[in-house]
N, CA, C, O and the ligand as a Tripos MOL2 file, in Angstrom:
@<TRIPOS>MOLECULE
protein
  253   251    64     0     0
PROTEIN
NO_CHARGES

@<TRIPOS>ATOM
      1 N         -11.8780   32.4690  -51.6710 N.3       1 MET1
      2 CA        -12.9000   32.7810  -52.6730 C.3       1 MET1
      3 C         -12.3130   33.6490  -53.7800 C.2       1 MET1
      4 O         -11.7200   34.6970  -53.5220 O.2       1 MET1
      5 N         -12.4880   33.1950  -55.0060 N.am      2 ARG2
      6 CA        -12.0340   33.9610  -56.1590 C.3       2 ARG2
      7 C         -13.1920   34.1440  -57.1220 C.2       2 ARG2
      8 O         -14.1570   33.3800  -57.1310 O.2       2 ARG2
      9 N         -13.0630   35.1710  -57.9210 N.am      3 CYS3
     10 CA        -14.0860   35.4030  -58.9340 C.3       3 CYS3
     11 C         -14.0280   34.2780  -59.9710 C.2       3 CYS3
     12 O         -12.9610   33.9780  -60.5070 O.2       3 CYS3
     13 N         -15.1750   33.6590  -60.2520 N.am      4 PRO4
     14 CA        -15.1820   32.5810  -61.2520 C.3       4 PRO4
     15 C         -15.0220   33.1020  -62.6690 C.2       4 PRO4
     16 O         -14.8380   32.3300  -63.6100 O.2       4 PRO4
     17 N         -15.0940   34.4020  -62.8110 N.am      5 HIS5
     18 CA        -15.0510   35.0000  -64.1480 C.3       5 HIS5
     19 C         -13.6440   35.4670  -64.4970 C.2       5 HIS5
     20 O         -13.1180   35.1210  -65.5540 O.2       5 HIS5
     21 N         -13.0370   36.2490  -63.6180 N.am      6 CYS6
     22 CA        -11.7070   36.7830  -63.9120 C.3       6 CYS6
     23 C         -10.6500   36.2530  -62.9500 C.2       6 CYS6
     24 O          -9.4640   36.5470  -63.0940 O.2       6 CYS6
     25 N         -11.0870   35.4730  -61.9720 N.am      7 ASN7
     26 CA        -10.1620   34.8140  -61.0450 C.3       7 ASN7
     27 C          -9.4440   35.7740  -60.1020 C.2       7 ASN7
     28 O          -8.4420   35.4060  -59.4880 O.2       7 ASN7
     29 N          -9.9440   36.9880  -59.9830 N.am      8 CYS8
     30 CA         -9.3170   37.9090  -59.0450 C.3       8 CYS8
     31 C          -9.9050   37.6920  -57.6440 C.2       8 CYS8
     32 O         -10.9090   36.9990  -57.4810 O.2       8 CYS8
     33 N          -9.2760   38.2850  -56.6600 N.am      9 ARG9
     34 CA         -9.7080   38.0620  -55.2740 C.3       9 ARG9
     35 C         -10.3810   39.2900  -54.6740 C.2       9 ARG9
     36 O         -10.6220   39.3480  -53.4680 O.2       9 ARG9
     37 N         -10.6740   40.2460  -55.5000 N.am     10 ASP10
     38 CA        -11.3040   41.4610  -55.0080 C.3      10 ASP10
     39 C         -12.8190   41.2610  -54.9880 C.2      10 ASP10
     40 O         -13.5460   41.7920  -55.8280 O.2      10 ASP10
     41 N         -13.2670   40.4930  -54.0190 N.am     11 ILE11
     42 CA        -14.6500   40.0660  -53.9700 C.3      11 ILE11
     43 C         -15.3590   40.7080  -52.7920 C.2      11 ILE11
     44 O         -14.8290   40.7540  -51.6810 O.2      11 ILE11
     45 N         -16.5490   41.1980  -53.0430 N.am     12 GLY12
     46 CA        -17.3600   41.7310  -51.9600 C.3      12 GLY12
     47 C         -18.5780   40.8670  -51.7620 C.2      12 GLY12
     48 O         -19.1860   40.4070  -52.7280 O.2      12 GLY12
     49 N         -18.9400   40.6420  -50.5070 N.am     13 LYS13
     50 CA        -20.1100   39.8110  -50.2270 C.3      13 LYS13
     51 C         -21.3380   40.7030  -50.1540 C.2      13 LYS13
     52 O         -21.3590   41.7020  -49.4350 O.2      13 LYS13
     53 N         -22.3510   40.3270  -50.9050 N.am     14 ILE14
     54 CA        -23.5540   41.1580  -50.9380 C.3      14 ILE14
     55 C         -24.7760   40.4050  -50.4570 C.2      14 ILE14
     56 O         -25.8550   40.9820  -50.3310 O.2      14 ILE14
     57 N         -24.6160   39.1340  -50.1900 N.am     15 GLY15
     58 CA        -25.7490   38.3500  -49.7140 C.3      15 GLY15
     59 C         -25.2750   37.0550  -49.1130 C.2      15 GLY15
     60 O         -24.0740   36.8100  -48.9960 O.2      15 GLY15
     61 N         -26.2370   36.2140  -48.7250 N.am     16 ALA16
     62 CA        -25.8940   34.9510  -48.0720 C.3      16 ALA16
     63 C         -24.9610   34.1290  -48.9520 C.2      16 ALA16
     64 O         -23.9440   33.6140  -48.4890 O.2      16 ALA16
     65 N         -25.3150   34.0160  -50.2080 N.am     17 ASN17
     66 CA        -24.4860   33.2530  -51.1400 C.3      17 ASN17
     67 C         -24.1810   34.0800  -52.3800 C.2      17 ASN17
     68 O         -23.8990   33.5380  -53.4480 O.2      17 ASN17
     69 N         -24.2400   35.3960  -52.2240 N.am     18 GLN18
     70 CA        -24.0280   36.2570  -53.3800 C.3      18 GLN18
     71 C         -22.8070   37.1340  -53.1840 C.2      18 GLN18
     72 O         -22.5570   37.6550  -52.0970 O.2      18 GLN18
     73 N         -22.0600   37.2810  -54.2530 N.am     19 PHE19
     74 CA        -20.8220   38.0410  -54.1940 C.3      19 PHE19
     75 C         -20.7180   38.9680  -55.3940 C.2      19 PHE19
     76 O         -21.3400   38.7520  -56.4340 O.2      19 PHE19
     77 N         -19.9100   40.0110  -55.2130 N.am     20 TYR20
     78 CA        -19.6980   40.9600  -56.2890 C.3      20 TYR20
     79 C         -18.2120   41.0750  -56.5500 C.2      20 TYR20
     80 O         -17.4150   41.1880  -55.6180 O.2      20 TYR20
     81 N         -17.8400   41.0470  -57.8180 N.am     21 CYS21
     82 CA        -16.4320   41.1690  -58.1780 C.3      21 CYS21
     83 C         -16.1460   42.5930  -58.6190 C.2      21 CYS21
     84 O         -16.7780   43.1240  -59.5320 O.2      21 CYS21
     85 N         -15.1800   43.1940  -57.9480 N.am     22 TRP22
     86 CA        -14.7890   44.5550  -58.3160 C.3      22 TRP22
     87 C         -13.8080   44.5510  -59.4750 C.2      22 TRP22
     88 O         -13.5060   45.6020  -60.0390 O.2      22 TRP22
     89 N         -13.3130   43.3830  -59.8310 N.am     23 GLY23
     90 CA        -12.3570   43.2850  -60.9220 C.3      23 GLY23
     91 C         -13.0340   43.3740  -62.2750 C.2      23 GLY23
     92 O         -12.5840   44.0960  -63.1640 O.2      23 GLY23
     93 N         -14.1300   42.6270  -62.4210 N.am     24 CYS24
     94 CA        -14.8000   42.6080  -63.7180 C.3      24 CYS24
     95 C         -16.2570   43.0490  -63.5920 C.2      24 CYS24
     96 O         -17.0160   42.9720  -64.5570 O.2      24 CYS24
     97 N         -16.6460   43.5100  -62.4040 N.am     25 PHE25
     98 CA        -17.9830   44.0740  -62.1850 C.3      25 PHE25
     99 C         -19.0990   43.0910  -62.5080 C.2      25 PHE25
    100 O         -20.0900   43.4310  -63.1540 O.2      25 PHE25
    101 N         -18.9150   41.8970  -62.0520 N.am     26 ILE26
    102 CA        -20.0000   40.9250  -62.2080 C.3      26 ILE26
    103 C         -20.4520   40.4700  -60.8170 C.2      26 ILE26
    104 O         -19.7490   40.6250  -59.8190 O.2      26 ILE26
    105 N         -21.6250   39.9190  -60.8040 N.am     27 GLU27
    106 CA        -22.1720   39.3830  -59.5780 C.3      27 GLU27
    107 C         -22.2720   37.8820  -59.7500 C.2      27 GLU27
    108 O         -22.5810   37.4010  -60.8400 O.2      27 GLU27
    109 N         -22.0160   37.1410  -58.6910 N.am     28 PHE28
    110 CA        -22.1850   35.7050  -58.8190 C.3      28 PHE28
    111 C         -22.7270   35.1130  -57.5310 C.2      28 PHE28
    112 O         -22.4450   35.5850  -56.4300 O.2      28 PHE28
    113 N         -23.5160   34.0650  -57.7080 N.am     29 SER29
    114 CA        -24.1070   33.3930  -56.5620 C.3      29 SER29
    115 C         -23.5790   31.9680  -56.5150 C.2      29 SER29
    116 O         -23.3850   31.3210  -57.5440 O.2      29 SER29
    117 N         -23.3540   31.4990  -55.3040 N.am     30 VAL30
    118 CA        -22.8070   30.1660  -55.1030 C.3      30 VAL30
    119 C         -23.8090   29.3440  -54.3130 C.2      30 VAL30
    120 O         -24.2410   29.7360  -53.2290 O.2      30 VAL30
    121 N         -24.1670   28.2040  -54.8720 N.am     31 SER31
    122 CA        -25.0240   27.2720  -54.1320 C.3      31 SER31
    123 C         -24.4420   25.8800  -54.3160 C.2      31 SER31
    124 O         -24.5690   25.2710  -55.3790 O.2      31 SER31
    125 N         -23.8040   25.3900  -53.2650 N.am     32 GLY32
    126 CA        -23.1150   24.1150  -53.3790 C.3      32 GLY32
    127 C         -21.9320   24.2510  -54.3210 C.2      32 GLY32
    128 O         -21.0440   25.0750  -54.1010 O.2      32 GLY32
    129 N         -21.9220   23.4530  -55.3540 N.am     33 GLU33
    130 CA        -20.8330   23.5340  -56.3230 C.3      33 GLU33
    131 C         -21.2370   24.3230  -57.5560 C.2      33 GLU33
    132 O         -20.4370   24.5220  -58.4690 O.2      33 GLU33
    133 N         -22.4760   24.7680  -57.5740 N.am     34 ALA34
    134 CA        -22.9620   25.4990  -58.7330 C.3      34 ALA34
    135 C         -22.7040   26.9940  -58.5480 C.2      34 ALA34
    136 O         -23.0160   27.5700  -57.5060 O.2      34 ALA34
    137 N         -22.1340   27.5990  -59.5690 N.am     35 VAL35
    138 CA        -21.8750   29.0320  -59.5440 C.3      35 VAL35
    139 C         -22.6120   29.6700  -60.7060 C.2      35 VAL35
    140 O         -22.4670   29.2570  -61.8570 O.2      35 VAL35
    141 N         -23.3950   30.6710  -60.3930 N.am     36 ARG36
    142 CA        -24.0850   31.3920  -61.4470 C.3      36 ARG36
    143 C         -23.5190   32.8040  -61.5340 C.2      36 ARG36
    144 O         -23.3540   33.4890  -60.5250 O.2      36 ARG36
    145 N         -23.2280   33.2180  -62.7510 N.am     37 VAL37
    146 CA        -22.5880   34.5130  -62.9640 C.3      37 VAL37
    147 C         -23.5930   35.4590  -63.6220 C.2      37 VAL37
    148 O         -24.3130   35.0850  -64.5490 O.2      37 VAL37
    149 N         -23.6200   36.6710  -63.1260 N.am     38 TYR38
    150 CA        -24.5250   37.6720  -63.6800 C.3      38 TYR38
    151 C         -23.7580   38.9470  -63.9790 C.2      38 TYR38
    152 O         -22.8380   39.3330  -63.2570 O.2      38 TYR38
    153 N         -24.1620   39.5840  -65.0580 N.am     39 GLU39
    154 CA        -23.6910   40.9400  -65.3010 C.3      39 GLU39
    155 C         -24.6990   41.8910  -64.6880 C.2      39 GLU39
    156 O         -25.8990   41.6190  -64.6730 O.2      39 GLU39
    157 N         -24.2090   42.9940  -64.1890 N.am     40 VAL40
    158 CA        -25.1100   43.9910  -63.6260 C.3      40 VAL40
    159 C         -25.3010   45.0900  -64.6530 C.2      40 VAL40
    160 O         -24.3500   45.7760  -65.0280 O.2      40 VAL40
    161 N         -26.5270   45.2520  -65.1010 N.am     41 ALA41
    162 CA        -26.8190   46.2730  -66.0960 C.3      41 ALA41
    163 C         -26.8160   47.6540  -65.4460 C.2      41 ALA41
    164 O         -26.8120   47.7790  -64.2210 O.2      41 ALA41
    165 N         -26.8170   48.6660  -66.2700 N.am     42 GLU42
    166 CA        -26.7630   50.0330  -65.7430 C.3      42 GLU42
    167 C         -27.9700   50.3660  -64.8820 C.2      42 GLU42
    168 O         -27.8940   51.1950  -63.9760 O.2      42 GLU42
    169 N         -29.0880   49.7050  -65.1790 N.am     43 ASP43
    170 CA        -30.2850   49.9610  -64.3780 C.3      43 ASP43
    171 C         -30.3520   49.0730  -63.1410 C.2      43 ASP43
    172 O         -31.3360   49.1030  -62.4010 O.2      43 ASP43
    173 N         -29.3050   48.2850  -62.9190 N.am     44 GLY44
    174 CA        -29.2500   47.4720  -61.7150 C.3      44 GLY44
    175 C         -29.7970   46.0670  -61.8760 C.2      44 GLY44
    176 O         -29.7280   45.2570  -60.9520 O.2      44 GLY44
    177 N         -30.3390   45.7780  -63.0500 N.am     45 SER45
    178 CA        -30.8840   44.4490  -63.2440 C.3      45 SER45
    179 C         -29.7580   43.4620  -63.5580 C.2      45 SER45
    180 O         -28.6880   43.8430  -64.0340 O.2      45 SER45
    181 N         -30.0240   42.1990  -63.2830 N.am     46 LEU46
    182 CA        -29.0120   41.1820  -63.4770 C.3      46 LEU46
    183 C         -29.2300   40.4510  -64.7920 C.2      46 LEU46
    184 O         -30.3490   40.0800  -65.1470 O.2      46 LEU46
    185 N         -28.1170   40.2550  -65.5080 N.am     47 ILE47
    186 CA        -28.1700   39.5340  -66.7660 C.3      47 ILE47
    187 C         -27.3550   38.2540  -66.6000 C.2      47 ILE47
    188 O         -26.1620   38.2970  -66.2990 O.2      47 ILE47
    189 N         -28.0040   37.1370  -66.7950 N.am     48 SER48
    190 CA        -27.3150   35.8710  -66.6310 C.3      48 SER48
    191 C         -26.2330   35.7070  -67.6890 C.2      48 SER48
    192 O         -26.4620   35.9470  -68.8740 O.2      48 SER48
    193 N         -25.0580   35.2990  -67.2450 N.am     49 VAL49
    194 CA        -23.9430   35.0990  -68.1560 C.3      49 VAL49
    195 C         -23.6430   33.6060  -68.2320 C.2      49 VAL49
    196 O         -23.4260   32.9500  -67.2130 O.2      49 VAL49
    197 N         -23.6340   33.0960  -69.4230 N.am     50 ALA50
    198 CA        -23.3870   31.6670  -69.6140 C.3      50 ALA50
    199 C         -21.9020   31.4190  -69.7960 C.2      50 ALA50
    200 O         -21.4670   30.9340  -70.8410 O.2      50 ALA50
    201 N         -21.1220   31.7540  -68.7710 N.am     51 SER51
    202 CA        -19.6900   31.5830  -68.8920 C.3      51 SER51
    203 C         -19.2190   30.2940  -68.2370 C.2      51 SER51
    204 O         -18.1180   29.8110  -68.5000 O.2      51 SER51
    205 N         -20.0630   29.7560  -67.3920 N.am     52 MET52
    206 CA        -19.6750   28.5350  -66.7190 C.3      52 MET52
    207 C         -20.2410   27.3290  -67.4580 C.2      52 MET52
    208 O         -21.3990   27.3560  -67.8760 O.2      52 MET52
    209 N         -19.4610   26.2880  -67.6270 N.am     53 PRO53
    210 CA        -19.9920   25.0840  -68.2580 C.3      53 PRO53
    211 C         -21.0320   24.4340  -67.3560 C.2      53 PRO53
    212 O         -20.8160   24.2460  -66.1590 O.2      53 PRO53
    213 N         -22.1130   24.1120  -67.9320 N.am     54 SER54
    214 CA        -23.1810   23.5210  -67.1380 C.3      54 SER54
    215 C         -23.6150   22.1960  -67.7420 C.2      54 SER54
    216 O         -23.5150   21.9750  -68.9490 O.2      54 SER54
    217 N         -24.0950   21.3320  -66.8770 N.am     55 GLU55
    218 CA        -24.5610   20.0300  -67.3300 C.3      55 GLU55
    219 C         -26.0750   20.0250  -67.4470 C.2      55 GLU55
    220 O         -26.7000   18.9700  -67.5570 O.2      55 GLU55
    221 N         -26.6380   21.1840  -67.4220 N.am     56 VAL56
    222 CA        -28.0860   21.2720  -67.4620 C.3      56 VAL56
    223 C         -28.5870   20.8250  -68.8430 C.2      56 VAL56
    224 O         -28.1560   21.3300  -69.8800 O.2      56 VAL56
    225 N         -29.4770   19.8990  -68.8150 N.am     57 GLY57
    226 CA        -30.0160   19.3910  -70.0690 C.3      57 GLY57
    227 C         -30.9220   20.4200  -70.7230 C.2      57 GLY57
    228 O         -31.7670   21.0380  -70.0770 O.2      57 GLY57
    229 N         -30.7250   20.5830  -71.9940 N.am     58 MET58
    230 CA        -31.5560   21.5410  -72.7110 C.3      58 MET58
    231 C         -32.6570   20.8030  -73.4480 C.2      58 MET58
    232 O         -32.3990   19.9480  -74.2940 O.2      58 MET58
    233 N         -33.8640   21.1430  -73.1150 N.am     59 SER59
    234 CA        -34.9890   20.4680  -73.7590 C.3      59 SER59
    235 C         -35.3590   21.2040  -75.0440 C.2      59 SER59
    236 O         -35.6750   22.3940  -75.0290 O.2      59 SER59
    237 N         -35.3120   20.4860  -76.1300 N.am     60 SER60
    238 CA        -35.6900   21.0970  -77.3950 C.3      60 SER60
    239 C         -37.1620   20.8140  -77.6580 C.2      60 SER60
    240 O         -37.6330   19.6800  -77.5790 O.2      60 SER60
    241 N         -37.8460   21.8630  -77.9660 N.am     61 SER61
    242 CA        -39.2810   21.7020  -78.2190 C.3      61 SER61
    243 C         -39.5130   21.2510  -79.6500 C.2      61 SER61
    244 O         -38.8960   21.7480  -80.5920 O.2      61 SER61
    245 N         -40.4100   20.3060  -79.7820 N.am     62 ALA62
    246 CA        -40.7320   19.8190  -81.1210 C.3      62 ALA62
    247 C         -41.5670   20.8540  -81.8700 C.2      62 ALA62
    248 O         -42.4150   21.5390  -81.2990 O.2      62 ALA62
    249 N         -41.3030   20.9330  -83.1170 N.am     63 LEU63
    250 CA        -42.0500   21.9020  -83.9150 C.3      63 LEU63
    251 C         -43.4270   21.3570  -84.2700 C.2      63 LEU63
    252 O         -44.2040   22.0340  -84.9430 O.2      63 LEU63
    253 ZN        -14.1520   39.0780  -61.6660 Zn       64 ZN64
@<TRIPOS>BOND
     1     1     2 1
     2     2     3 1
     3     3     4 2
     4     3     5 am
     5     5     6 1
     6     6     7 1
     7     7     8 2
     8     7     9 am
     9     9    10 1
    10    10    11 1
    11    11    12 2
    12    11    13 am
    13    13    14 1
    14    14    15 1
    15    15    16 2
    16    15    17 am
    17    17    18 1
    18    18    19 1
    19    19    20 2
    20    19    21 am
    21    21    22 1
    22    22    23 1
    23    23    24 2
    24    23    25 am
    25    25    26 1
    26    26    27 1
    27    27    28 2
    28    27    29 am
    29    29    30 1
    30    30    31 1
    31    31    32 2
    32    31    33 am
    33    33    34 1
    34    34    35 1
    35    35    36 2
    36    35    37 am
    37    37    38 1
    38    38    39 1
    39    39    40 2
    40    39    41 am
    41    41    42 1
    42    42    43 1
    43    43    44 2
    44    43    45 am
    45    45    46 1
    46    46    47 1
    47    47    48 2
    48    47    49 am
    49    49    50 1
    50    50    51 1
    51    51    52 2
    52    51    53 am
    53    53    54 1
    54    54    55 1
    55    55    56 2
    56    55    57 am
    57    57    58 1
    58    58    59 1
    59    59    60 2
    60    59    61 am
    61    61    62 1
    62    62    63 1
    63    63    64 2
    64    63    65 am
    65    65    66 1
    66    66    67 1
    67    67    68 2
    68    67    69 am
    69    69    70 1
    70    70    71 1
    71    71    72 2
    72    71    73 am
    73    73    74 1
    74    74    75 1
    75    75    76 2
    76    75    77 am
    77    77    78 1
    78    78    79 1
    79    79    80 2
    80    79    81 am
    81    81    82 1
    82    82    83 1
    83    83    84 2
    84    83    85 am
    85    85    86 1
    86    86    87 1
    87    87    88 2
    88    87    89 am
    89    89    90 1
    90    90    91 1
    91    91    92 2
    92    91    93 am
    93    93    94 1
    94    94    95 1
    95    95    96 2
    96    95    97 am
    97    97    98 1
    98    98    99 1
    99    99   100 2
   100    99   101 am
   101   101   102 1
   102   102   103 1
   103   103   104 2
   104   103   105 am
   105   105   106 1
   106   106   107 1
   107   107   108 2
   108   107   109 am
   109   109   110 1
   110   110   111 1
   111   111   112 2
   112   111   113 am
   113   113   114 1
   114   114   115 1
   115   115   116 2
   116   115   117 am
   117   117   118 1
   118   118   119 1
   119   119   120 2
   120   119   121 am
   121   121   122 1
   122   122   123 1
   123   123   124 2
   124   123   125 am
   125   125   126 1
   126   126   127 1
   127   127   128 2
   128   127   129 am
   129   129   130 1
   130   130   131 1
   131   131   132 2
   132   131   133 am
   133   133   134 1
   134   134   135 1
   135   135   136 2
   136   135   137 am
   137   137   138 1
   138   138   139 1
   139   139   140 2
   140   139   141 am
   141   141   142 1
   142   142   143 1
   143   143   144 2
   144   143   145 am
   145   145   146 1
   146   146   147 1
   147   147   148 2
   148   147   149 am
   149   149   150 1
   150   150   151 1
   151   151   152 2
   152   151   153 am
   153   153   154 1
   154   154   155 1
   155   155   156 2
   156   155   157 am
   157   157   158 1
   158   158   159 1
   159   159   160 2
   160   159   161 am
   161   161   162 1
   162   162   163 1
   163   163   164 2
   164   163   165 am
   165   165   166 1
   166   166   167 1
   167   167   168 2
   168   167   169 am
   169   169   170 1
   170   170   171 1
   171   171   172 2
   172   171   173 am
   173   173   174 1
   174   174   175 1
   175   175   176 2
   176   175   177 am
   177   177   178 1
   178   178   179 1
   179   179   180 2
   180   179   181 am
   181   181   182 1
   182   182   183 1
   183   183   184 2
   184   183   185 am
   185   185   186 1
   186   186   187 1
   187   187   188 2
   188   187   189 am
   189   189   190 1
   190   190   191 1
   191   191   192 2
   192   191   193 am
   193   193   194 1
   194   194   195 1
   195   195   196 2
   196   195   197 am
   197   197   198 1
   198   198   199 1
   199   199   200 2
   200   199   201 am
   201   201   202 1
   202   202   203 1
   203   203   204 2
   204   203   205 am
   205   205   206 1
   206   206   207 1
   207   207   208 2
   208   207   209 am
   209   209   210 1
   210   210   211 1
   211   211   212 2
   212   211   213 am
   213   213   214 1
   214   214   215 1
   215   215   216 2
   216   215   217 am
   217   217   218 1
   218   218   219 1
   219   219   220 2
   220   219   221 am
   221   221   222 1
   222   222   223 1
   223   223   224 2
   224   223   225 am
   225   225   226 1
   226   226   227 1
   227   227   228 2
   228   227   229 am
   229   229   230 1
   230   230   231 1
   231   231   232 2
   232   231   233 am
   233   233   234 1
   234   234   235 1
   235   235   236 2
   236   235   237 am
   237   237   238 1
   238   238   239 1
   239   239   240 2
   240   239   241 am
   241   241   242 1
   242   242   243 1
   243   243   244 2
   244   243   245 am
   245   245   246 1
   246   246   247 1
   247   247   248 2
   248   247   249 am
   249   249   250 1
   250   250   251 1
   251   251   252 2
@<TRIPOS>SUBSTRUCTURE
     1 MET1         2 RESIDUE 1 A MET
     2 ARG2         6 RESIDUE 1 A ARG
     3 CYS3        10 RESIDUE 1 A CYS
     4 PRO4        14 RESIDUE 1 A PRO
     5 HIS5        18 RESIDUE 1 A HIS
     6 CYS6        22 RESIDUE 1 A CYS
     7 ASN7        26 RESIDUE 1 A ASN
     8 CYS8        30 RESIDUE 1 A CYS
     9 ARG9        34 RESIDUE 1 A ARG
    10 ASP10       38 RESIDUE 1 A ASP
    11 ILE11       42 RESIDUE 1 A ILE
    12 GLY12       46 RESIDUE 1 A GLY
    13 LYS13       50 RESIDUE 1 A LYS
    14 ILE14       54 RESIDUE 1 A ILE
    15 GLY15       58 RESIDUE 1 A GLY
    16 ALA16       62 RESIDUE 1 A ALA
    17 ASN17       66 RESIDUE 1 A ASN
    18 GLN18       70 RESIDUE 1 A GLN
    19 PHE19       74 RESIDUE 1 A PHE
    20 TYR20       78 RESIDUE 1 A TYR
    21 CYS21       82 RESIDUE 1 A CYS
    22 TRP22       86 RESIDUE 1 A TRP
    23 GLY23       90 RESIDUE 1 A GLY
    24 CYS24       94 RESIDUE 1 A CYS
    25 PHE25       98 RESIDUE 1 A PHE
    26 ILE26      102 RESIDUE 1 A ILE
    27 GLU27      106 RESIDUE 1 A GLU
    28 PHE28      110 RESIDUE 1 A PHE
    29 SER29      114 RESIDUE 1 A SER
    30 VAL30      118 RESIDUE 1 A VAL
    31 SER31      122 RESIDUE 1 A SER
    32 GLY32      126 RESIDUE 1 A GLY
    33 GLU33      130 RESIDUE 1 A GLU
    34 ALA34      134 RESIDUE 1 A ALA
    35 VAL35      138 RESIDUE 1 A VAL
    36 ARG36      142 RESIDUE 1 A ARG
    37 VAL37      146 RESIDUE 1 A VAL
    38 TYR38      150 RESIDUE 1 A TYR
    39 GLU39      154 RESIDUE 1 A GLU
    40 VAL40      158 RESIDUE 1 A VAL
    41 ALA41      162 RESIDUE 1 A ALA
    42 GLU42      166 RESIDUE 1 A GLU
    43 ASP43      170 RESIDUE 1 A ASP
    44 GLY44      174 RESIDUE 1 A GLY
    45 SER45      178 RESIDUE 1 A SER
    46 LEU46      182 RESIDUE 1 A LEU
    47 ILE47      186 RESIDUE 1 A ILE
    48 SER48      190 RESIDUE 1 A SER
    49 VAL49      194 RESIDUE 1 A VAL
    50 ALA50      198 RESIDUE 1 A ALA
    51 SER51      202 RESIDUE 1 A SER
    52 MET52      206 RESIDUE 1 A MET
    53 PRO53      210 RESIDUE 1 A PRO
    54 SER54      214 RESIDUE 1 A SER
    55 GLU55      218 RESIDUE 1 A GLU
    56 VAL56      222 RESIDUE 1 A VAL
    57 GLY57      226 RESIDUE 1 A GLY
    58 MET58      230 RESIDUE 1 A MET
    59 SER59      234 RESIDUE 1 A SER
    60 SER60      238 RESIDUE 1 A SER
    61 SER61      242 RESIDUE 1 A SER
    62 ALA62      246 RESIDUE 1 A ALA
    63 LEU63      250 RESIDUE 1 A LEU
    64 ZN64       253 GROUP 0 **** ****
């Protein structure tokens, strides 16, 4: 297991599919082949980071 963000191996497990990187201080969750990366704010809240390429279709709303 390596950090998907900085590729370091200093990873701590914090949940069933959740990990914390001590290298770049991000949190990431793994579900199947999908990896979601979060920044941890000073207040402890998670901020989604769009660093991974995703195939998720973006629906544009009509004006
Ligand atoms: Zn990292």
